[in-house]
N, CA, C and O atoms as CSV, one atom per row, in Angstrom:
chain,resi,resn,atom,element,x,y,z
A,1,MET,N,N,-21.894,4.177,-19.884
A,1,MET,CA,C,-20.779,3.863,-19.077
A,1,MET,C,C,-20.016,5.234,-18.654
A,1,MET,O,O,-19.849,6.185,-19.417
A,2,SER,N,N,-19.607,5.174,-17.384
A,2,SER,CA,C,-19.000,6.351,-16.733
A,2,SER,C,C,-17.679,6.634,-17.540
A,2,SER,O,O,-17.177,5.767,-18.255
A,3,SER,N,N,-17.192,7.773,-17.405
A,3,SER,CA,C,-15.913,8.130,-18.009
A,3,SER,C,C,-14.791,7.378,-17.401
A,3,SER,O,O,-13.827,7.026,-18.081
A,4,LYS,N,N,-14.892,7.121,-16.118
A,4,LYS,CA,C,-13.854,6.262,-15.442
A,4,LYS,C,C,-13.846,4.995,-15.974
A,4,LYS,O,O,-12.792,4.497,-16.369
A,5,GLY,N,N,-15.039,4.333,-16.039
A,5,GLY,CA,C,-15.128,2.982,-16.727
A,5,GLY,C,C,-14.574,2.993,-17.990
A,5,GLY,O,O,-13.722,2.146,-18.259
A,6,GLY,N,N,-14.955,3.906,-18.907
A,6,GLY,CA,C,-14.584,4.052,-20.288
A,6,GLY,C,C,-13.013,4.141,-20.253
A,6,GLY,O,O,-12.312,3.502,-21.038
A,7,SER,N,N,-12.549,4.918,-19.359
A,7,SER,CA,C,-11.007,5.192,-19.391
A,7,SER,C,C,-10.311,3.963,-18.890
A,7,SER,O,O,-9.266,3.627,-19.447
A,8,ARG,N,N,-10.802,3.238,-17.863
A,8,ARG,CA,C,-10.179,2.047,-17.473
A,8,ARG,C,C,-10.300,0.880,-18.454
A,8,ARG,O,O,-9.432,0.010,-18.520
A,9,THR,N,N,-11.424,0.886,-19.232
A,9,THR,CA,C,-11.614,-0.093,-20.246
A,9,THR,C,C,-10.504,0.121,-21.406
A,9,THR,O,O,-9.802,-0.808,-21.808
A,10,LYS,N,N,-10.429,1.319,-21.853
A,10,LYS,CA,C,-9.257,1.723,-22.779
A,10,LYS,C,C,-7.929,1.357,-22.231
A,10,LYS,O,O,-7.115,0.783,-22.954
A,11,ALA,N,N,-7.654,1.657,-20.978
A,11,ALA,CA,C,-6.410,1.388,-20.358
A,11,ALA,C,C,-6.049,-0.297,-20.373
A,11,ALA,O,O,-4.938,-0.764,-20.622
A,12,ARG,N,N,-7.145,-0.989,-20.078
A,12,ARG,CA,C,-7.134,-2.433,-20.096
A,12,ARG,C,C,-6.620,-2.982,-21.550
A,12,ARG,O,O,-5.738,-3.822,-21.725
A,13,LYS,N,N,-7.345,-2.340,-22.498
A,13,LYS,CA,C,-7.178,-2.734,-23.812
A,13,LYS,C,C,-5.718,-2.394,-24.248
A,13,LYS,O,O,-5.072,-3.213,-24.902
A,14,ARG,N,N,-5.217,-1.228,-23.897
A,14,ARG,CA,C,-3.730,-0.917,-24.267
A,14,ARG,C,C,-2.733,-1.722,-23.488
A,14,ARG,O,O,-1.644,-1.994,-23.994
A,15,ALA,N,N,-3.078,-2.144,-22.187
A,15,ALA,CA,C,-2.260,-3.138,-21.392
A,15,ALA,C,C,-2.201,-4.412,-22.032
A,15,ALA,O,O,-1.203,-5.126,-21.944
A,16,LEU,N,N,-3.293,-4.751,-22.715
A,16,LEU,CA,C,-3.465,-6.165,-23.290
A,16,LEU,C,C,-2.589,-6.006,-24.562
A,16,LEU,O,O,-1.811,-6.924,-24.821
A,17,ASP,N,N,-2.645,-4.961,-25.351
A,17,ASP,CA,C,-1.781,-4.640,-26.487
A,17,ASP,C,C,-0.335,-4.859,-26.232
A,17,ASP,O,O,0.390,-5.509,-26.986
A,18,ILE,N,N,0.046,-4.293,-25.143
A,18,ILE,CA,C,1.441,-4.302,-24.719
A,18,ILE,C,C,1.952,-5.640,-24.316
A,18,ILE,O,O,3.024,-6.045,-24.767
A,19,LEU,N,N,1.178,-6.407,-23.420
A,19,LEU,CA,C,1.369,-7.559,-23.036
A,19,LEU,C,C,1.410,-8.666,-24.199
A,19,LEU,O,O,2.195,-9.614,-24.185
A,20,PHE,N,N,0.462,-8.426,-25.208
A,20,PHE,CA,C,0.391,-9.259,-26.330
A,20,PHE,C,C,1.631,-9.210,-27.147
A,20,PHE,O,O,2.251,-10.219,-27.480
A,21,GLU,N,N,1.968,-7.984,-27.459
A,21,GLU,CA,C,3.257,-7.688,-28.276
A,21,GLU,C,C,4.349,-8.316,-27.622
A,21,GLU,O,O,5.120,-8.959,-28.335
A,22,ALA,N,N,4.578,-8.250,-26.320
A,22,ALA,CA,C,5.781,-8.721,-25.739
A,22,ALA,C,C,5.726,-10.265,-25.849
A,22,ALA,O,O,6.763,-10.868,-26.128
A,23,ASP,N,N,4.534,-10.954,-25.637
A,23,ASP,CA,C,4.365,-12.271,-25.693
A,23,ASP,C,C,4.675,-12.775,-27.081
A,23,ASP,O,O,5.437,-13.733,-27.213
A,24,LEU,N,N,4.159,-12.218,-28.058
A,24,LEU,CA,C,4.351,-12.468,-29.388
A,24,LEU,C,C,5.866,-12.424,-29.958
A,24,LEU,O,O,6.416,-13.298,-30.629
A,25,CYS,N,N,6.386,-11.230,-29.537
A,25,CYS,CA,C,7.797,-11.075,-29.907
A,25,CYS,C,C,8.935,-11.763,-28.981
A,25,CYS,O,O,10.134,-11.706,-29.251
A,26,GLU,N,N,8.412,-12.397,-27.892
A,26,GLU,CA,C,9.107,-13.053,-26.953
A,26,GLU,C,C,10.258,-12.081,-26.521
A,26,GLU,O,O,11.463,-12.324,-26.596
A,27,THR,N,N,9.693,-10.987,-26.076
A,27,THR,CA,C,10.532,-9.841,-25.451
A,27,THR,C,C,9.954,-9.455,-24.090
A,27,THR,O,O,8.926,-9.939,-23.617
A,28,SER,N,N,10.727,-8.533,-23.513
A,28,SER,CA,C,10.290,-8.069,-22.220
A,28,SER,C,C,9.164,-7.128,-22.299
A,28,SER,O,O,9.215,-6.182,-23.085
A,29,ALA,N,N,8.012,-7.355,-21.429
A,29,ALA,CA,C,6.944,-6.557,-21.447
A,29,ALA,C,C,7.390,-5.096,-20.907
A,29,ALA,O,O,6.791,-4.084,-21.271
A,30,ARG,N,N,8.323,-5.066,-20.145
A,30,ARG,CA,C,8.935,-3.717,-19.499
A,30,ARG,C,C,9.354,-2.889,-20.685
A,30,ARG,O,O,8.968,-1.731,-20.849
A,31,ASP,N,N,10.224,-3.581,-21.571
A,31,ASP,CA,C,10.791,-2.849,-22.684
A,31,ASP,C,C,9.637,-2.354,-23.634
A,31,ASP,O,O,9.567,-1.194,-24.042
A,32,VAL,N,N,8.791,-3.290,-23.927
A,32,VAL,CA,C,7.521,-2.772,-24.756
A,32,VAL,C,C,6.878,-1.658,-24.251
A,32,VAL,O,O,6.656,-0.683,-24.970
A,33,LEU,N,N,6.514,-1.708,-22.942
A,33,LEU,CA,C,5.920,-0.569,-22.069
A,33,LEU,C,C,6.650,0.674,-22.354
A,33,LEU,O,O,6.100,1.688,-22.784
A,34,ALA,N,N,7.952,0.561,-22.091
A,34,ALA,CA,C,8.900,1.792,-22.272
A,34,ALA,C,C,8.799,2.327,-23.498
A,34,ALA,O,O,8.647,3.542,-23.628
A,35,ASP,N,N,8.875,1.427,-24.637
A,35,ASP,CA,C,8.781,1.945,-25.870
A,35,ASP,C,C,7.522,2.730,-26.222
A,35,ASP,O,O,7.564,3.745,-26.918
A,36,HIS,N,N,6.365,2.202,-25.697
A,36,HIS,CA,C,5.125,2.869,-26.011
A,36,HIS,C,C,5.083,4.192,-25.171
A,36,HIS,O,O,4.537,5.171,-25.680
A,37,ILE,N,N,5.605,4.279,-23.963
A,37,ILE,CA,C,5.655,5.496,-23.150
A,37,ILE,C,C,6.362,6.462,-23.918
A,37,ILE,O,O,5.865,7.559,-24.172
A,38,ALA,N,N,7.694,6.057,-24.369
A,38,ALA,CA,C,8.605,7.029,-25.231
A,38,ALA,C,C,7.935,7.466,-26.417
A,38,ALA,O,O,8.000,8.655,-26.728
A,39,ALA,N,N,7.278,6.619,-27.141
A,39,ALA,CA,C,6.617,7.059,-28.269
A,39,ALA,C,C,5.360,7.964,-28.105
A,39,ALA,O,O,5.070,8.812,-28.949
A,40,ALA,N,N,4.668,7.755,-27.040
A,40,ALA,CA,C,3.539,8.620,-26.717
A,40,ALA,C,C,2.577,8.800,-27.881
A,40,ALA,O,O,2.103,9.907,-28.135
A,41,ASP,N,N,2.305,7.772,-28.548
A,41,ASP,CA,C,1.445,7.848,-29.754
A,41,ASP,C,C,0.557,6.604,-29.688
A,41,ASP,O,O,0.962,5.543,-30.164
A,42,PRO,N,N,-0.600,6.704,-29.132
A,42,PRO,CA,C,-1.154,7.787,-28.115
A,42,PRO,C,C,-0.390,7.623,-26.814
A,42,PRO,O,O,0.255,6.609,-26.547
A,43,PRO,N,N,-0.491,8.601,-26.082
A,43,PRO,CA,C,0.089,8.497,-24.682
A,43,PRO,C,C,-0.371,7.373,-23.845
A,43,PRO,O,O,-1.569,7.090,-23.842
A,44,VAL,N,N,0.512,6.679,-23.102
A,44,VAL,CA,C,0.251,5.434,-22.333
A,44,VAL,C,C,-0.559,6.054,-20.914
A,44,VAL,O,O,0.000,6.831,-20.139
A,45,ARG,N,N,-1.712,5.650,-20.766
A,45,ARG,CA,C,-2.506,6.030,-19.474
A,45,ARG,C,C,-1.710,5.523,-18.285
A,45,ARG,O,O,-1.000,4.522,-18.389
A,46,GLU,N,N,-1.820,6.187,-17.191
A,46,GLU,CA,C,-1.263,5.641,-15.975
A,46,GLU,C,C,-1.721,4.277,-15.604
A,46,GLU,O,O,-0.928,3.418,-15.217
A,47,TYR,N,N,-3.126,4.055,-15.732
A,47,TYR,CA,C,-3.495,2.738,-15.421
A,47,TYR,C,C,-3.005,1.552,-16.222
A,47,TYR,O,O,-2.783,0.450,-15.720
A,48,THR,N,N,-2.855,1.843,-17.473
A,48,THR,CA,C,-2.119,0.923,-18.348
A,48,THR,C,C,-0.875,0.543,-17.831
A,48,THR,O,O,-0.603,-0.643,-17.645
A,49,ALA,N,N,-0.034,1.531,-17.564
A,49,ALA,CA,C,1.361,1.140,-16.944
A,49,ALA,C,C,1.206,0.334,-15.597
A,49,ALA,O,O,1.946,-0.612,-15.332
A,50,GLU,N,N,0.231,0.752,-14.791
A,50,GLU,CA,C,-0.017,0.121,-13.481
A,50,GLU,C,C,-0.425,-1.357,-13.705
A,50,GLU,O,O,-0.048,-2.238,-12.933
A,51,LEU,N,N,-1.252,-1.617,-14.850
A,51,LEU,CA,C,-1.680,-2.918,-15.139
A,51,LEU,C,C,-0.435,-3.809,-15.527
A,51,LEU,O,O,-0.161,-4.890,-15.006
A,52,VAL,N,N,0.264,-3.184,-16.517
A,52,VAL,CA,C,1.537,-4.009,-17.124
A,52,VAL,C,C,2.417,-4.250,-15.850
A,52,VAL,O,O,2.819,-5.374,-15.549
A,53,ALA,N,N,2.672,-3.198,-15.167
A,53,ALA,CA,C,3.701,-3.441,-14.003
A,53,ALA,C,C,3.191,-4.498,-13.017
A,53,ALA,O,O,3.947,-5.372,-12.594
A,54,GLY,N,N,1.894,-4.414,-12.652
A,54,GLY,CA,C,1.317,-5.419,-11.791
A,54,GLY,C,C,1.272,-6.760,-12.316
A,54,GLY,O,O,1.532,-7.691,-11.553
A,55,VAL,N,N,0.955,-6.995,-13.608
A,55,VAL,CA,C,1.021,-8.285,-14.135
A,55,VAL,C,C,2.506,-8.838,-14.100
A,55,VAL,O,O,2.734,-9.980,-13.702
A,56,LEU,N,N,3.450,-8.029,-14.508
A,56,LEU,CA,C,4.769,-8.532,-14.335
A,56,LEU,C,C,5.320,-8.780,-12.878
A,56,LEU,O,O,6.115,-9.690,-12.644
A,57,GLU,N,N,4.899,-8.007,-12.019
A,57,GLU,CA,C,5.413,-8.130,-10.549
A,57,GLU,C,C,4.864,-9.437,-10.081
A,57,GLU,O,O,5.561,-10.149,-9.357
A,58,HIS,N,N,3.619,-9.818,-10.455
A,58,HIS,CA,C,2.863,-10.915,-9.835
A,58,HIS,C,C,2.791,-12.099,-10.727
A,58,HIS,O,O,2.022,-13.030,-10.492
A,59,ALA,N,N,3.656,-12.065,-11.837
A,59,ALA,CA,C,3.535,-13.037,-12.858
A,59,ALA,C,C,3.432,-14.599,-12.515
A,59,ALA,O,O,2.665,-15.415,-13.025
A,60,ASP,N,N,4.353,-14.799,-11.569
A,60,ASP,CA,C,4.395,-16.378,-11.335
A,60,ASP,C,C,3.142,-16.820,-10.588
A,60,ASP,O,O,2.532,-17.834,-10.926
A,61,THR,N,N,2.739,-15.996,-9.497
A,61,THR,CA,C,1.468,-16.258,-8.800
A,61,THR,C,C,0.278,-16.286,-9.762
A,61,THR,O,O,-0.532,-17.212,-9.734
A,62,ILE,N,N,0.180,-15.236,-10.633
A,62,ILE,CA,C,-0.943,-15.170,-11.548
A,62,ILE,C,C,-0.848,-16.314,-12.570
A,62,ILE,O,O,-1.919,-16.766,-12.974
A,63,ASP,N,N,0.180,-16.788,-12.993
A,63,ASP,CA,C,0.247,-17.896,-13.940
A,63,ASP,C,C,-0.022,-19.220,-13.273
A,63,ASP,O,O,-0.505,-20.145,-13.927
A,64,GLU,N,N,0.289,-19.351,-11.929
A,64,GLU,CA,C,0.062,-20.478,-11.237
A,64,GLU,C,C,-1.558,-20.646,-10.980
A,64,GLU,O,O,-2.141,-21.725,-11.085
A,65,GLN,N,N,-2.145,-19.481,-10.649
A,65,GLN,CA,C,-3.579,-19.404,-10.548
A,65,GLN,C,C,-4.310,-19.829,-11.751
A,65,GLN,O,O,-5.217,-20.659,-11.685
A,66,ILE,N,N,-3.933,-19.272,-12.853
A,66,ILE,CA,C,-4.590,-19.541,-14.101
A,66,ILE,C,C,-4.426,-20.993,-14.424
A,66,ILE,O,O,-5.374,-21.661,-14.837
A,67,THR,N,N,-3.096,-21.539,-14.215
A,67,THR,CA,C,-2.851,-22.959,-14.688
A,67,THR,C,C,-3.738,-23.892,-13.726
A,67,THR,O,O,-4.332,-24.873,-14.172
A,68,ALA,N,N,-3.778,-23.559,-12.529
A,68,ALA,CA,C,-4.570,-24.357,-11.578
A,68,ALA,C,C,-6.077,-24.515,-11.862
A,68,ALA,O,O,-6.732,-25.442,-11.385
A,69,HIS,N,N,-6.603,-23.540,-12.680
A,69,HIS,CA,C,-8.105,-23.498,-13.039
A,69,HIS,C,C,-8.293,-23.795,-14.427
A,69,HIS,O,O,-9.416,-23.576,-14.882
A,70,LEU,N,N,-7.381,-24.267,-15.211
A,70,LEU,CA,C,-7.510,-24.559,-16.665
A,70,LEU,C,C,-8.334,-25.963,-16.614
A,70,LEU,O,O,-8.185,-26.776,-15.703
A,71,PRO,N,N,-9.156,-26.128,-17.630
A,71,PRO,CA,C,-9.684,-27.499,-17.815
A,71,PRO,C,C,-8.583,-28.540,-18.081
A,71,PRO,O,O,-7.453,-28.234,-18.463
A,72,GLU,N,N,-8.964,-29.672,-17.869
A,72,GLU,CA,C,-8.052,-30.894,-17.991
A,72,GLU,C,C,-7.544,-30.844,-19.406
A,72,GLU,O,O,-8.379,-30.659,-20.292
A,73,GLY,N,N,-6.164,-31.000,-19.756
A,73,GLY,CA,C,-5.638,-31.039,-20.983
A,73,GLY,C,C,-5.225,-29.637,-21.400
A,73,GLY,O,O,-4.567,-29.554,-22.437
A,74,TRP,N,N,-5.500,-28.590,-20.777
A,74,TRP,CA,C,-5.049,-27.281,-21.177
A,74,TRP,C,C,-3.870,-26.903,-20.433
A,74,TRP,O,O,-3.649,-27.354,-19.309
A,75,THR,N,N,-3.046,-26.027,-21.071
A,75,THR,CA,C,-1.876,-25.467,-20.391
A,75,THR,C,C,-2.017,-23.952,-20.758
A,75,THR,O,O,-2.779,-23.528,-21.627
A,76,LEU,N,N,-1.184,-23.191,-19.984
A,76,LEU,CA,C,-1.069,-21.718,-20.178
A,76,LEU,C,C,-0.599,-21.447,-21.629
A,76,LEU,O,O,-1.115,-20.539,-22.280
A,77,GLN,N,N,0.356,-22.214,-22.126
A,77,GLN,CA,C,0.820,-22.018,-23.502
A,77,GLN,C,C,-0.126,-22.553,-24.533
A,77,GLN,O,O,0.047,-22.252,-25.714
A,78,ARG,N,N,-1.044,-23.272,-24.190
A,78,ARG,CA,C,-2.117,-23.750,-25.228
A,78,ARG,C,C,-3.107,-22.585,-25.545
A,78,ARG,O,O,-3.591,-22.394,-26.661
A,79,MET,N,N,-3.354,-21.819,-24.423
A,79,MET,CA,C,-4.308,-20.772,-24.484
A,79,MET,C,C,-3.915,-19.728,-25.570
A,79,MET,O,O,-2.727,-19.412,-25.629
A,80,PRO,N,N,-4.734,-19.208,-26.367
A,80,PRO,CA,C,-4.434,-18.067,-27.369
A,80,PRO,C,C,-3.884,-17.086,-26.624
A,80,PRO,O,O,-4.322,-16.885,-25.491
A,81,ARG,N,N,-2.878,-16.349,-27.123
A,81,ARG,CA,C,-2.119,-15.271,-26.596
A,81,ARG,C,C,-3.168,-14.290,-26.048
A,81,ARG,O,O,-3.128,-13.971,-24.859
A,82,VAL,N,N,-4.062,-13.823,-26.838
A,82,VAL,CA,C,-5.004,-12.807,-26.303
A,82,VAL,C,C,-5.684,-13.353,-24.948
A,82,VAL,O,O,-5.811,-12.572,-24.004
A,83,ASP,N,N,-6.079,-14.555,-24.854
A,83,ASP,CA,C,-6.878,-14.933,-23.770
A,83,ASP,C,C,-5.879,-15.103,-22.588
A,83,ASP,O,O,-6.271,-14.811,-21.458
A,84,ARG,N,N,-4.642,-15.547,-22.774
A,84,ARG,CA,C,-3.700,-15.763,-21.738
A,84,ARG,C,C,-3.397,-14.362,-21.065
A,84,ARG,O,O,-3.305,-14.276,-19.841
A,85,ASN,N,N,-3.255,-13.347,-21.838
A,85,ASN,CA,C,-2.910,-12.027,-21.434
A,85,ASN,C,C,-4.126,-11.282,-20.687
A,85,ASN,O,O,-3.922,-10.562,-19.709
A,86,VAL,N,N,-5.448,-11.518,-21.240
A,86,VAL,CA,C,-6.530,-11.050,-20.688
A,86,VAL,C,C,-6.667,-11.597,-19.394
A,86,VAL,O,O,-6.873,-10.866,-18.426
A,87,ALA,N,N,-6.566,-12.867,-19.296
A,87,ALA,CA,C,-6.747,-13.592,-17.891
A,87,ALA,C,C,-5.700,-13.001,-16.935
A,87,ALA,O,O,-6.005,-12.738,-15.772
A,88,ARG,N,N,-4.469,-12.793,-17.423
A,88,ARG,CA,C,-3.468,-12.265,-16.464
A,88,ARG,C,C,-3.841,-10.797,-15.929
A,88,ARG,O,O,-3.689,-10.470,-14.752
A,89,ILE,N,N,-4.340,-9.963,-16.913
A,89,ILE,CA,C,-4.778,-8.736,-16.443
A,89,ILE,C,C,-5.978,-8.870,-15.199
A,89,ILE,O,O,-5.962,-8.270,-14.124
A,90,ALA,N,N,-6.934,-9.768,-15.647
A,90,ALA,CA,C,-8.024,-9.788,-14.710
A,90,ALA,C,C,-7.684,-10.348,-13.401
A,90,ALA,O,O,-8.241,-9.905,-12.397
A,91,VAL,N,N,-6.742,-11.364,-13.323
A,91,VAL,CA,C,-6.346,-11.981,-12.159
A,91,VAL,C,C,-5.661,-10.870,-11.278
A,91,VAL,O,O,-5.990,-10.623,-10.117
A,92,TYR,N,N,-4.617,-10.203,-12.015
A,92,TYR,CA,C,-4.015,-9.084,-11.267
A,92,TYR,C,C,-5.041,-8.083,-10.681
A,92,TYR,O,O,-4.977,-7.683,-9.518
A,93,GLU,N,N,-5.953,-7.723,-11.531
A,93,GLU,CA,C,-6.882,-6.718,-10.991
A,93,GLU,C,C,-7.694,-7.173,-9.828
A,93,GLU,O,O,-7.873,-6.383,-8.901
A,94,PHE,N,N,-8.194,-8.352,-9.787
A,94,PHE,CA,C,-9.102,-8.745,-8.601
A,94,PHE,C,C,-8.158,-9.378,-7.497
A,94,PHE,O,O,-8.570,-9.374,-6.337
A,95,ALA,N,N,-7.098,-9.842,-7.743
A,95,ALA,CA,C,-6.281,-10.539,-6.745
A,95,ALA,C,C,-5.283,-9.482,-6.010
A,95,ALA,O,O,-4.988,-9.597,-4.820
A,96,ALA,N,N,-4.839,-8.532,-6.773
A,96,ALA,CA,C,-3.800,-7.687,-6.258
A,96,ALA,C,C,-4.143,-6.149,-6.513
A,96,ALA,O,O,-3.554,-5.264,-5.893
A,97,GLY,N,N,-5.070,-5.900,-7.403
A,97,GLY,CA,C,-5.215,-4.567,-7.925
A,97,GLY,C,C,-6.405,-3.817,-7.324
A,97,GLY,O,O,-6.669,-2.676,-7.702
A,98,GLY,N,N,-7.163,-4.482,-6.340
A,98,GLY,CA,C,-8.319,-3.884,-5.690
A,98,GLY,C,C,-9.588,-3.685,-6.592
A,98,GLY,O,O,-10.485,-2.895,-6.297
A,99,VAL,N,N,-9.587,-4.411,-7.631
A,99,VAL,CA,C,-10.844,-4.182,-8.578
A,99,VAL,C,C,-11.792,-5.363,-8.090
A,99,VAL,O,O,-11.343,-6.467,-7.783
A,100,GLU,N,N,-13.114,-5.041,-8.046
A,100,GLU,CA,C,-14.084,-6.038,-7.836
A,100,GLU,C,C,-14.000,-7.244,-8.767
A,100,GLU,O,O,-13.748,-7.107,-9.964
A,101,ARG,N,N,-14.211,-8.395,-8.210
A,101,ARG,CA,C,-14.030,-9.658,-9.089
A,101,ARG,C,C,-14.874,-9.594,-10.160
A,101,ARG,O,O,-14.394,-9.801,-11.275
A,102,ALA,N,N,-16.132,-9.327,-10.037
A,102,ALA,CA,C,-17.268,-9.319,-11.082
A,102,ALA,C,C,-16.768,-8.320,-12.197
A,102,ALA,O,O,-16.817,-8.575,-13.401
A,103,VAL,N,N,-16.282,-7.155,-11.650
A,103,VAL,CA,C,-15.895,-6.113,-12.681
A,103,VAL,C,C,-14.760,-6.467,-13.510
A,103,VAL,O,O,-14.767,-6.198,-14.711
A,104,ALA,N,N,-13.726,-7.088,-12.917
A,104,ALA,CA,C,-12.549,-7.513,-13.699
A,104,ALA,C,C,-12.957,-8.831,-14.626
A,104,ALA,O,O,-12.426,-8.989,-15.726
A,105,ILE,N,N,-13.796,-9.628,-14.178
A,105,ILE,CA,C,-14.192,-10.721,-15.041
A,105,ILE,C,C,-14.996,-10.190,-16.180
A,105,ILE,O,O,-14.774,-10.558,-17.333
A,106,ALA,N,N,-15.892,-9.363,-15.884
A,106,ALA,CA,C,-16.767,-8.700,-16.977
A,106,ALA,C,C,-16.001,-7.974,-18.046
A,106,ALA,O,O,-16.330,-8.012,-19.232
A,107,GLU,N,N,-14.958,-7.306,-17.580
A,107,GLU,CA,C,-14.165,-6.577,-18.519
A,107,GLU,C,C,-13.340,-7.601,-19.404
A,107,GLU,O,O,-13.226,-7.425,-20.617
A,108,ALA,N,N,-12.765,-8.690,-18.740
A,108,ALA,CA,C,-12.042,-9.577,-19.390
A,108,ALA,C,C,-12.829,-10.322,-20.478
A,108,ALA,O,O,-12.348,-10.557,-21.586
A,109,VAL,N,N,-13.968,-10.654,-20.130
A,109,VAL,CA,C,-14.885,-11.372,-21.116
A,109,VAL,C,C,-15.197,-10.457,-22.304
A,109,VAL,O,O,-15.291,-10.886,-23.454
A,110,ALA,N,N,-15.351,-9.167,-21.958
A,110,ALA,CA,C,-15.723,-8.252,-23.066
A,110,ALA,C,C,-14.560,-8.143,-23.999
A,110,ALA,O,O,-14.731,-8.202,-25.216
A,111,LEU,N,N,-13.377,-7.986,-23.456
A,111,LEU,CA,C,-12.054,-7.782,-24.311
A,111,LEU,C,C,-11.996,-9.196,-25.136
A,111,LEU,O,O,-11.808,-9.174,-26.353
A,112,ALA,N,N,-12.153,-10.333,-24.480
A,112,ALA,CA,C,-12.085,-11.622,-25.303
A,112,ALA,C,C,-13.221,-11.583,-26.390
A,112,ALA,O,O,-12.996,-11.960,-27.540
A,113,ALA,N,N,-14.298,-11.174,-26.038
A,113,ALA,CA,C,-15.514,-11.178,-27.063
A,113,ALA,C,C,-15.139,-10.299,-28.386
A,113,ALA,O,O,-15.569,-10.573,-29.506
A,114,ASP,N,N,-14.302,-9.238,-28.102
A,114,ASP,CA,C,-14.017,-8.262,-29.175
A,114,ASP,C,C,-12.747,-8.681,-29.915
A,114,ASP,O,O,-12.547,-8.346,-31.083
A,115,LEU,N,N,-11.892,-9.426,-29.201
A,115,LEU,CA,C,-10.556,-9.620,-29.737
A,115,LEU,C,C,-10.141,-11.049,-29.984
A,115,LEU,O,O,-9.138,-11.276,-30.662
A,116,SER,N,N,-10.893,-12.060,-29.447
A,116,SER,CA,C,-10.517,-13.399,-29.579
A,116,SER,C,C,-11.452,-14.373,-30.267
A,116,SER,O,O,-12.199,-14.000,-31.171
A,117,THR,N,N,-11.408,-15.591,-29.844
A,117,THR,CA,C,-12.260,-16.608,-30.635
A,117,THR,C,C,-13.720,-16.505,-30.073
A,117,THR,O,O,-13.974,-15.809,-29.091
A,118,ASP,N,N,-14.547,-17.141,-30.660
A,118,ASP,CA,C,-16.044,-17.229,-30.307
A,118,ASP,C,C,-16.097,-17.963,-28.868
A,118,ASP,O,O,-16.904,-17.608,-28.009
A,119,GLU,N,N,-15.255,-18.920,-28.689
A,119,GLU,CA,C,-15.233,-19.767,-27.488
A,119,GLU,C,C,-14.662,-19.007,-26.316
A,119,GLU,O,O,-15.072,-19.285,-25.189
A,120,SER,N,N,-13.748,-18.071,-26.487
A,120,SER,CA,C,-12.900,-17.462,-25.524
A,120,SER,C,C,-13.733,-16.820,-24.415
A,120,SER,O,O,-13.349,-16.999,-23.259
A,121,PRO,N,N,-14.869,-16.067,-24.647
A,121,PRO,CA,C,-15.545,-15.432,-23.426
A,121,PRO,C,C,-15.902,-16.440,-22.486
A,121,PRO,O,O,-15.469,-16.357,-21.337
A,122,ALA,N,N,-16.675,-17.431,-22.850
A,122,ALA,CA,C,-17.132,-18.438,-21.928
A,122,ALA,C,C,-15.843,-19.115,-21.270
A,122,ALA,O,O,-15.772,-19.187,-20.043
A,123,PHE,N,N,-14.942,-19.553,-21.991
A,123,PHE,CA,C,-13.772,-20.069,-21.448
A,123,PHE,C,C,-13.171,-19.357,-20.403
A,123,PHE,O,O,-13.001,-19.860,-19.292
A,124,LEU,N,N,-12.814,-18.126,-20.717
A,124,LEU,CA,C,-12.262,-17.247,-19.728
A,124,LEU,C,C,-13.189,-16.968,-18.513
A,124,LEU,O,O,-12.731,-16.919,-17.372
A,125,ASN,N,N,-14.462,-16.791,-18.782
A,125,ASN,CA,C,-15.317,-16.608,-17.563
A,125,ASN,C,C,-15.345,-17.698,-16.652
A,125,ASN,O,O,-15.506,-17.460,-15.455
A,126,GLY,N,N,-15.196,-18.967,-17.098
A,126,GLY,CA,C,-15.178,-20.193,-16.205
A,126,GLY,C,C,-13.824,-20.173,-15.563
A,126,GLY,O,O,-13.781,-20.373,-14.349
A,127,VAL,N,N,-12.719,-19.959,-16.217
A,127,VAL,CA,C,-11.445,-20.002,-15.479
A,127,VAL,C,C,-11.185,-18.959,-14.510
A,127,VAL,O,O,-10.528,-19.150,-13.487
A,128,LEU,N,N,-11.777,-17.699,-14.887
A,128,LEU,CA,C,-11.683,-16.594,-13.912
A,128,LEU,C,C,-12.477,-16.696,-12.751
A,128,LEU,O,O,-12.038,-16.335,-11.660
A,129,ALA,N,N,-13.807,-17.240,-12.923
A,129,ALA,CA,C,-14.768,-17.476,-11.873
A,129,ALA,C,C,-14.178,-18.382,-10.952
A,129,ALA,O,O,-14.248,-18.186,-9.739
A,130,GLY,N,N,-13.477,-19.572,-11.558
A,130,GLY,CA,C,-12.943,-20.453,-10.539
A,130,GLY,C,C,-11.785,-19.910,-9.701
A,130,GLY,O,O,-11.624,-20.352,-8.563
A,131,ILE,N,N,-11.022,-19.032,-10.168
A,131,ILE,CA,C,-9.936,-18.443,-9.371
A,131,ILE,C,C,-10.604,-17.505,-8.427
A,131,ILE,O,O,-10.256,-17.556,-7.247
A,132,ALA,N,N,-11.547,-16.628,-8.806
A,132,ALA,CA,C,-12.025,-15.742,-7.935
A,132,ALA,C,C,-12.762,-16.542,-6.671
A,132,ALA,O,O,-12.689,-16.137,-5.511
A,133,GLN,N,N,-13.419,-17.633,-7.042
A,133,GLN,CA,C,-14.076,-18.320,-5.878
A,133,GLN,C,C,-12.988,-18.940,-4.939
A,133,GLN,O,O,-13.219,-19.114,-3.742
A,134,GLY,N,N,-11.878,-19.245,-5.480
A,134,GLY,CA,C,-10.712,-19.768,-4.677
A,134,GLY,C,C,-10.039,-18.763,-3.753
A,134,GLY,O,O,-9.290,-19.151,-2.857
A,135,LEU,N,N,-10.300,-17.473,-3.963
A,135,LEU,CA,C,-9.629,-16.470,-3.079
A,135,LEU,C,C,-10.431,-16.083,-1.943
A,135,LEU,O,O,-11.645,-15.881,-1.986
A,136,VAL,N,N,-9.677,-15.987,-0.902
A,136,VAL,CA,C,-10.230,-15.688,0.397
A,136,VAL,C,C,-10.726,-14.262,0.453
A,136,VAL,O,O,-9.976,-13.361,0.075
A,137,GLU,N,N,-11.932,-13.999,0.896
A,137,GLU,CA,C,-12.407,-12.629,0.931
A,137,GLU,C,C,-11.459,-11.586,1.736
A,137,GLU,O,O,-11.778,-10.400,1.821
């Protein structure tokens, strides 16, 4: 993996940590991000801050997209927190962040494989692929 890919992968993981923490504590992700930046232990990468800010800026649209592509009987709140926030990062990246859809989906699936349930990678792949197919080139 290139150092850029490795660096972005680490930035995605840190963005997930921040979004997950905010979700779990039911607090502002902006505040959590600010706390992590202030602590600088480890320093927050620029791309991490960009991802968190982008997810927050486009939160309503991102959540609408995810919700529209969930299997019947599923809601955004029913999704595991990790999956929900991984999906938000991926949708931001390929819908507004300029990352190739296949790359964003592959990174999301890899995060889910490392951090979530055994079913999560396939579930997220299906949801994200549906969203990606629905977007106009």
